[in-house]
N, C-alpha and C positions, 0 to 999 in steps of 0.2 A: 788518406789523400784523395782529392776529388777525382783523379784520373784512374785510380787503380781498378775500381769496379768496371769502368768502361773498357779498360785494357783487357780484363778477363773476358768480357763479353765479345769484344772484337777479335781477340785471339782465337775464339772458338769458330771463327769463320773458316779458318784453314781446313781444307779437306771436305767442305760441303759443296754440294752441287750448285749450279747457277740459280735455280729457283729459290732454294733456301737462303742463299747469300743475299739475293735481292729482297726477300721478305725481311731479313734482319736489317738491311739498309733502310727499308721503308719504315720499320719500327724505330730506327735510330732518331728520326726527326718527326715532329708532328706533321700531319697531312694538312696542307693549306693551299689554296689556290693562289697563284702568283698574280700580282697586280700589274697591269699594263703600264709601265713607267720606264723612264730612262735609267739604264744601269749606270751605277757609279763604280768605276774601276778603283780598287783600293788594295794597297799592299797590307801585309800584316802589321808593319810598323805604323802605317797611317790608321789602321783600324784600332790599334792599341792606344794611340794618342787620342782618337775620337772618343773611345770608351772612357778615358780619364775625365773628359769634359761633359759627357752625357749620362753617365751612370748615376741614378739616384742613390743606389746603395753606397757607392764611394763617397758621394757628397754627404750622405748621412753620417758615415764613419768619420769623415773629416770634421763635421760639425761637433760630433761627440768628443773627438779629440780636443778641439778648441775649447769646448765647455770644461773638460777636465783640467786643462792647463790654466784656464782662467780661475777655476776654483782653487787650484794650488796657489796661484798668485794672490788670491783673495785672503787666504789664511796665513800667508807668509808674514803678515804684519800683525799677528795676534799679540805681540809683545808691546805694541804701541799703546799709549793711553787712549781711553775713550773719553772724549770731551763732548758734552751736550749743553745746549742752551734751551731754557724753558721760560715761559712767561705765563703768569697766572693773574687773573683778576678775582679778588676775593671780597665778598661782602659778609661781615661777621657781626655777631652780638656777644658781649661778654657780661656776665652777671657775677658780682662779688658780694658775699655775705659774711659779716663779722659778728660773732657772738660777744656781747658786752656785759653779760650777767656777772661774770667774775670780776671784771674791772669795776663795775658799779659797786659791788660789795667791798672791794678793797678801798675804793675811793671814799665810801661812806664811813668805813671804820677808821680810815686815816684822818678824816675830817673830825670825827668824834674825838679821837685822841688829841688832835691838835686843839680843839675848842676846850676840852676839859683841862688843858694845861695853861690856858690863857690867864685865869684868875690868879694863879700863883706868880705870875710875872709882873703884876701891878702892885703898887703900894697897898698896905693893909686898909687904908681909908677908902680905897676904891675897889677893893676885892668884891664887896657885896654887889656893887653896881655891875662889875664885870661878870659875876656869876649870873645875875639876872639876864644880862645881854646874851651870854653863852647859852643859857637855858632856852631863851626864845629862839635863838638860831638853831639849837639842837632840835627843837620841836618842828622847825620849818624844813630841816634837812630831808626827811623822808619824802615830802612833797616835791622838793627840788630834784631828788634823784629819780623819783617816779616819772618825771617828764622826760628823762633820758631813756630811749628804747632799749630793750634787752638785746636786740639784734639790729645791726646796721647793714642795709642792702644797697648795692650800687650796680646799675646796668648801663652798659656802654655799647653803642652801635657805630660801625665805621666801615669803610671799604678801602682795600689795599691793592695796589698793582705790584706784583712780585716778579721782576725779570731776574733770573739767576743763571749762572754758569757752573756746571758741575764737571768734575774730572775724576776718573778712576784709572789707576795704573797698576797692572799686575806685577807683583814683585817675585812671587814664587808660586808656581801652579802644581807642584808635585810631579812634574814631568808630563802634564797633560798637553801643554801647548806644543812642545817639540814632537810629541807622539802624533798629535793631529796634523802637524805640518808634514811629517814623514809619510803619514798615511795618505795625505792629499797628493804629495809628489808621486807616490807609488800608484795611486789611482790614475794619475795622468799618464804614467807609463803603461798601465793596463789599457787605457784608451788608445794610446799610440800603437800598442801591439795589436789591438783589435782592428784598428784602421789598416795596419800593414797586412794583417791576415785577410781582411776584406779585399784589399787590393790584389793579393795573391789569388784568392778565390775567383775574383772577377777576371783576372788574367787567365786562369785555368779554364774558366767557362768560355772566354773568348777563343782560346786555342781549340777547345772542344767544338765550338760552333763553327769557327772559321774554317778549320781543316776538316770538320765534319761535312761542311758543304762541298769541299773538294772530293771527299770520299764518296758522297752521294752522287756527285757529278760523274765520277769515274765509273761507278756502278751503273748509272743510267746510260752512259756511253757504251759500256760493255754490253748491256742488255739490248741497246739499239743495234750494235754490230751483230749480235747473235740473231736478232729479228731479221735484219737485212740479209744475212747469210742464208737463213732458212727461207726467206723470200726467193732468193736466187735458186736454192735447191728445189723448192716447190715448182718454180718455173721450168727447171730442167726436167724434173720428173714428169710433169705434164707433157712436155715435148716428147719424152721417151715413151710415155704411154700412147701418145698419138701415133708414134712410129711403131707401136707394137712391141717395144723392147721390154717394158715392165708392165705388170698387171695393174689394174685400177686400185688394188689394195695398197700398193706402194704409194700411190698418189694420196690416198686417204691418210696413210701414215705420215707423209710429209705435211699434209694439211693440218693434222692434229698438232704436230711439233711446231709448225709455224704459228698457229693460233696460241699455243702455250707461250711461245716466245713473245708474241704481241702483248699478252696479258702481263708477262713479267716486265716488259719494257714500260707498260703503262704504270704499273706500281712503282717502278724505279723512278720514272719521270715525276710522278706526284710526290714521292719522297724527296726528290731533289728540289722541287718547288717549295716544299715545306722547309727544307734546310735553308734555302735562300731567304725565305720569309723570316725564319728565326734569326738569321744573321742581320737582316735589315732592321728588325725590331730591336735587336740588341744595340745596334749602332744608331738607331733612330734616323734612318734614311728610308726613302721609298723603295729603292732597289739597289743592291750592291753586287758587284762582280769581283770576287777575290782574284788577285793577280799573283799571289805568292802560293805556289803549288806545294803539294805534299813533298816532303824531302826525307832523305836518309843519308847519314854519314857512313860511308862504307868501312872506314877504318875503326877499330875498337876505341871506346872511350878510355879515359884515364882509369887506373885501377879504382875499385870501389872504395878503398880506404881513403883516397884523395878527396872524396866527397863527404867524408865524415869529419868531425872535429869542429864544425861551425854551428853546433846546436844552440850555442848561447845567443846567436843572432836571429834564430827562427822566431817568428811572431808568437807561436804557441808557447815556446820556451820562455820568451821574454814576458809573456802574460803570466805564466806560472811563477816566475821569479818575482814579478811585481806583486802578485797575490800573496806571496810569502812575506814580502815587505809590509804589506797592509796588515797581515795577521800579526806580525811582530810589533807593529805600532799599536795594534789592539791590546797586546800584552802590557806594553808600557802604560797605555791609557787605563787599563784595569788596575795596575799597581798604583797609579796616581790617586785613586780613590781612597787609598789607605793613608795618604799624606796630607798635611795641612796646606792651606793656601794663604798667601800673604798678599796684601794690596795696599796701595796708598790712595787717598781720596781727598777731595777738596771741593769747596763751594764758595762762590762769591755772589753777594747780593748787589745788583746793579742799581737798586733804588733804596738805599739805606734810610733815607729820610721818611719813607713811607712804609716801613717794615712793621711787622707785628712786634709787640713788646718783648716777646720771648725769643725772637729770632736774632742770631748773631749777624754782624756785618759780613764776616767771612769765617770759614772753618777749614782746617786742614788736619790730617791725621793718617795713621796707618792702622790696619786691621788684620787680624788673623782669623781664619775660619777653618774649623775641623769638624768633620761629620762623626759624631759619636755613635749614632744608630741610623742605619739606612734601611729603607724598605726593600732594597735589593741586596741579596747576600753577596757581599764583595768577594768572599773566598770562592764561591762557586763561579762567579763571573770571571775571576782570574783563572781558575782551572779551565773554563770554557775557552778563554782566549789562548791559553797555552796549547790546548788540544787543536784549536784552529790553526795555530802556527805550525804544529807538528804535521797536521794534514797537508798544509800548503807546501811544506818542505818535501814531503813524500810525493806530492803531485808533481813538483818540479823535477824530481829525480825520474819519475815515471815518464814525464814528457821528453826528457833527454833520451831515455831508453827507446821510447816509441819512435822518436825521430831517427835514431840510428837504424832501427829495424826497418822503417819505411824506406830509408835511403838505400839500404842494401837490397831490399826487395825490388825497388824501382830500378836499380842498376841491373839486376838480373833480367828484368822485363825488357829493358832497352837492349841489352846484349842478345837476348833471345830473339827479339824482333829484328834486329840487325842481321843476324845469321839467317833467319828465315827469309828475309827479303832478298838477300843475295842469292839464295837458292831458287827464287822465282824466275830469274833470268833464264836458266836452263830449262825450267819447267815450261815457261811460256814459249820458248823457241821449239821445244819438243812437241808441245801441243799444236802449234801452228804447222809444223811440218807433218805431224800425224794427220791433221785435218786435210792438208793438201794431198797427201798420198791417198787417203780414203776417198776423197772426192774423185780423184783420177781413176782409182780402182772401180768406184761405183759406175762412173761413165763407161768404163770398159767392160762392165758386167762381171767384175771379179770381186766385188765387195757388196755387202748388203746395206740396205738403208739404215739398219740399226747401227752398223759400224760408223756410218757417217754422222748420225745423230749423236752417238756417244763421243766421237771426236770433237764435234761442235760443243757439246756440253763440257768436255774437258778443257777446251780452249777458253770458254766463258768462265769456268771456275778458276783457271790460271790468271785471267785478267782481273777478276774480282779479288782473288787472294792477294795479288800484287798491290792493289789500291788499299785493301783492308789492312795489310801488314804495314804498309807505309804509314797509314793513319795510326795504327797501333804503336809504331815506333815514335811518332811525334807526341802522342799522348804520354807514352812511357817516359820520354825525355823530359816533358814538362813536369811530370810527377817527380822525377829524380831531382830536377833543379829546384822544385818547390820544397821537397823534403830536406834538401841540403842548404836552403837559404840562398839559392843562386838563380831564382826565376828571372831576374832582370837580365840575365845573359842569354835568354832563349833566342833573341834576335841575332846574337853573335853565332849561335849554332846554325841558324838558318843561312846566314851569310857564308859560313864555312862548310856547308854541306856540299858534297860532290855529286849527289844524285838528286835531281828534281823531277818530279812527274809533271808532264805537260799540263798546263792549265787551260789549253784551248780545245781539249778533247771533251767537248760538252755536247749534250744532245740538243 
């Protein structure tokens, strides 16, 4: 979860001195100079709504989701026929050659047989005359047949315009079409889950930056208060030195402490400016002033078990489940390569009067195709698809386990921060009273400068711890709601909080 690492870092602030707490606050946000511009007061709800309209990351995720859904809609009609129209203009030449050698021989032999039988068909008185005539014709036959070529050649040129309509209808795909459609729907679900995850991450980042600005403001205000208090102490010590009550060494000690407080405040102020600039850049405004302060709910949250059980609606779990659906569709697609495919087809010639001699006016039929030998080993492809499906199922189970673990861990962090914050009230009151007593004792000459400086440092630590723990609580709560799929209820927790740190305590 995005907030866990920061919670661990911020939780380490407790128990540190003023100087170190301020240094951590300075490293929390990039250092940047604030631009002189009009502040825009903005509640957290308003900032969240603006982020929805200005974040390029959210827009990109939405576009990716739209693209995946459009792809799923595109392949939902794979069972429809594919109808195409085409037009061709063809200029062609056709040459036909016929061998007449055998036919010439047959015709010559048949003629000879016919002529030889003619004399027998006439009266005897005319048979001699008929034989003479037949003989003369027989002598002329070779010359007559020689005039006939042994091969007849014919060449034809023409041009044809061929407008046609073709259609193909899949009848049986071996399971490939439904597998592709299921995979596309699952891919759309993956895109939707990624978009939801992107929105959650953007919301977590907004919570970090928005309330991080509040924490930086509180640390800067605490540093300023410490600097002002040490200013007053230095002024009192100088007066006491002038009156001969304290030696000059005490003045120097107070001066060193005051200068250190000034440096701490300068670092905290720069860190606060950087935090404001980060928030302004995130929301794409010139300057922004958050009006929803750090908050804590004093009463305990519902039991940790009430936040579990909704893992199925988490974006990462939805994404893992959809990835499993894609993998199972891949198994069905691999199996379809073992099966035949059947289809119906047809073609109609729209210009039959100008068609090629061998072309039909129209044609319809059905066909079956089966791959006998593939250059991809289908058995290994199927085994790979099954392994991918098994890996996806295991990843989905692991995602659910991780979600439960993250939820329980975040709940512990929220409860720890809540209890720690409630203890800061007594610590802050005790530190304020201790400083008051030490200042009075110092003026009366009954306490040392070291005791006063230690009391001031303890008060500064108590103030910074209060702001830091409140920030820790807010981040831990956001992490808990994100881990349990309830991040959209974060605004409800803000409205229901009974402790709000003032937002006007700004340097």
